[in-house]
N, C-alpha and C positions, 0 to 999 in steps of 0.2 A: 343688150348685149352684157353679160355678166364677167364681171372680177376683171376691168379694164384698166383700173388703177387711174395712171395719169397720161393715158395714152391719147394724143390727138385725135379728131375726128376722121382724119385721114388714113391714121396707122389703124384706127380700130376699123374703118371701112375695108381695108387691105386684109387685115386679118379675117373678117369675117367673110370676104371674097375666096380668099385659099383654103378656107376652112372647108367652106362650099364645095369647091372644087374639088380638095383631096377627098371628101366624103364620096363625091360620085365617080371616083376614078380618074379625075381629069389630072390628076398631079399635082406636083406643088408641094406634098407632103413634107421633106426637109426644109422648104422655104418656110412653110407655115410654122415648123418647130422652132427654127431659129429666130423668127419674129415674135413667139411667145417668148424665148427666153429673152431675147433683146429688151423688149418692151415690159419683163419683169410682171406678166400677168398669169392668173392661175386658171388654165383651161384642162382640169385633170382627165377627164373622159375622154374628147378628141385626142389630147395627147398622148394618153396611154393606147388607144387605140391606132393611131397612125404610127406611133414611135415603135411599137411590137411589129406592125406590118414590114417597116424597114429592117429591125434586127432578125426579124425570121426570114428575110430576104438573103442570103449570102452573098448574091452579085451587087444588091444595094449597099448592104452593110460595108463589103469590100471597097465600094467607091468613098466612104467616108473618111477614110483615113484616121488618124487621130482624132476627130470628131465621134468616133464611134465611142469613145468611153464617155464623153459628153452627153451622148444621145442615152448611155445605159443608165447614167445619174438622173437624166430629164425622165424616163420613163419610170426608174423607181420610185422618184419622189410621186409623180402622178398616180401609180399604183398603191402608193401608202393613202394617197387623198381618196383615193375609189374603194381603199379598205381589200384590195387585192393584194392580201399579205404574200401569197406563194409567189406571183412575178417580181414584188418589190424583193422578197428572199434571193431568187434567181439572180438578178441584175446585180443586186449589192455582193453575192458571192462571186459573181465574175469580176466583178472590179475589185475585191479584196485578194484573189488570185493575183491579177495583175498588178495590184498596187497594195502589196501584204502591210507596209507601213506609214499610209497615207492618213494624214488627221483628217480629210477632206471625207473619206471612206469610213473613218471612225464615226464621223458624224452621223452618216446616214445609218449606219450599225445602232447608234442611240436612237435616231429617228424610228427606226424600226420598231424598235423596243417599246418606244411610246405607242407607235400605230397598234402593237398589241396589246397596250394597255398594260404594260410591265414597268410603271412609274418608278418602281424603288431600284430595277435593273438600270433602267435609263439613267436615273440618277448618279448611280456610281460608276456607269460608263463614261459620263460627261466629266465625273470628279476627275477620274484618272486621265481624262485626255488635258484636264486644266492644269493637272500637277505640272504637265511639261510643256503647255500651251496657255500660259495664264491670261494671256492678253489678246487669245481669239476671241472677236466678237461674237460670230456666229454660235460659238458654244455658251456663250452667257445669255444669249438671246434664246438659245432652247431651251435654259433652264427656267428662264422667264415665263416663255409658252408653255412650259408643262405643268409649272404652279398654275398659271390661268384656267389650262385645261382641266385640270382637277379641280377648280374652285377655292384654291387656297388662295385668296387676296393678301393675306397678311404676308405668305412666303414671297408671292408676287412682290410686293411694294420693297421688301426686304431685298430681293435680287436686284430688282430695277435700282434701287438706291445704290448697292454697290457695283453694279453696271456703270453707272454715273459718276461713281468715285474714279473711274478709269477712264471713261470715255464722256468726256462733259460736254462734248460741242455734239451731241446726239439730240438733235432737236425732237426727233420722233418720239425717244425713250422720255424725255422732259413731259411731253404733250400727254403721253400714254399714262405717266405716273400721276400728272395732275388730273387727267379725267378718273382714275381710281380711287385719287384722294378725294374728289367731288361726288363720287358713287358711295364713299365712308363718311361723307358730311364733315371731311376733317377739311376746312375752308383756308386756314392759315396755312397750312402745307400747301395747298392746291395753287393758293396765292403766289408762295415763294417759287412754284414750277414755272408760274406764267409769269414771272418778274424776270426769271432766268431767260425765258423764252425771248422776252422784248428786249431785253439787253441785247441778245445775240442777234436777233431779225426785227429789229425796230419798225420795219416797213409793212411786217404781215398784220394786214388790220385783223385777222381772225383772232389771233393771241390776243390784243389790243381788247377786243371785244369779251374774249373768253374770260380775261381778267377782271374784267370790268362787271360780267355776270357774276363772278364768283365774290367781288367786293359789294355788290347790290343786296347780293344772298346773305352777305356778314349782318347787312344792317350797320344803323349809327349813321348820324349825320357825317361823321368825316370820311368814313369808308363810302357812302353814296356821293357824296361830293367829288371823291377822287374817280369812283365809277362813272360819275358822269364825264368827267375829263378825259377820259379814255374812250369813251364811247364817242365823244367828240372828234376826239382824234382820228377814230377808226373813220367817221363821216369825211373826215378829210382826206385820209387814204383811198376813198372808195369814191371820190366826187360827189359825196352826201347822197348815194343812191342806196347804203346798205339798208335793208328795213329792220333788221335786228338792232343795228346800231340806232336807228331812227325810234324804235320803241323805246329802247335803251334811256336815251335822252329824256323821252317824254315820263318814262315811269318814274327816273331819280328827279325830276323837276317836279312831279308831284309828290312824292316821297320828301323832298325837301322842303316845298310848301305846308306840308302838312306837318313835319316836326318842326319848323320854324315858327307855324301859326300866321303865314303869311307875311313873316317879315323880312322873307329874303327879296330883296329890291335891287339886285344887281341889275343894271341895264342890259350889258351884254348876255347873260346867263338869261333873260327874258326874250330877246331877240332869237337865242338859240332855240328855245322851246318852243317859240310860237312859229319858227319857220321848219322845223323838225314835224310839227302838228300839220303843218299846211303842205308839208311833202308828201306825209302818210296819207293825207286827205286825198290828194292827187294820184298818186299812184293806185289807190285801191279803187276810186272813180273810174280809173282807167282799165285797170286790169280785173278787179272784181267789185264791179259795181253792186252785187248782189249783198256784199258784206259791210259795203260803206256805212249802212246805218249803225251798226255793231260798234264800229272803230270811232265814228262821230260821238255816240252815246259814252264811248270810254274817255275819250278826250274833254267831253262836257264833264264827265265825275271828276275827273284830274283838275278840272278849272283850267284846261289847254285850248280851250276854243270858244 
């Protein structure tokens, strides 16, 4: 199932069942559309098809009450995702007539310009909206998305930094900025972003591992020693089962031994690297025995087995 985001297995199953049911005329179209909105998943083609079937049926549409306008918005966004510009334009036009001064409709008009590839016009439209609504998160996010869509990474970084000056608690934005910095080989800046994430959410192992990855890539004894500590912390958070963190401990240990020319004799460190190597070997023996010789040889090369 594509685009299920953070939906649970039961929710994904329910979504699939409703989609199949509605596609074969068994009803449940409105329930399906509501579930798509609630789970915040992207299913543009079925949403467009089922949404239009409701909007084009005057009796079904009249039963929706005020939810009719929510459906017009949902269909407009799905239509833009499907590059069905005419349908999107019609839906937004109806919403504009009903809510002429709505910021929400204004954002849709900007998104329609984006869908048409009219980047400069969309930029101007968002700038006008931001003059009166400087703290609107979605407007700022649209500008970031637009810069990325055009391949303008420098502008996307600039917009993300400005966004984070206002919305410092947006963890997804910090992570996105970190990933862009990594892609640009700007590791010090990426490390700063991950430090912010770890301060905000110290129990999220992924942030610890990503930070350690950056430090290991930067190299140098101090960075690699710190990276090993964060890989170790991630292992504690995941019950010692995270393969990426296990590899991280082994790689850091091998690099530290190489840089110190074997003078690194910390007993606790030696125990940790031996344990990480042992767990990796057991996991490959259990789950991917064909690859076990490769892993064993790698660990021998790093003098960890």
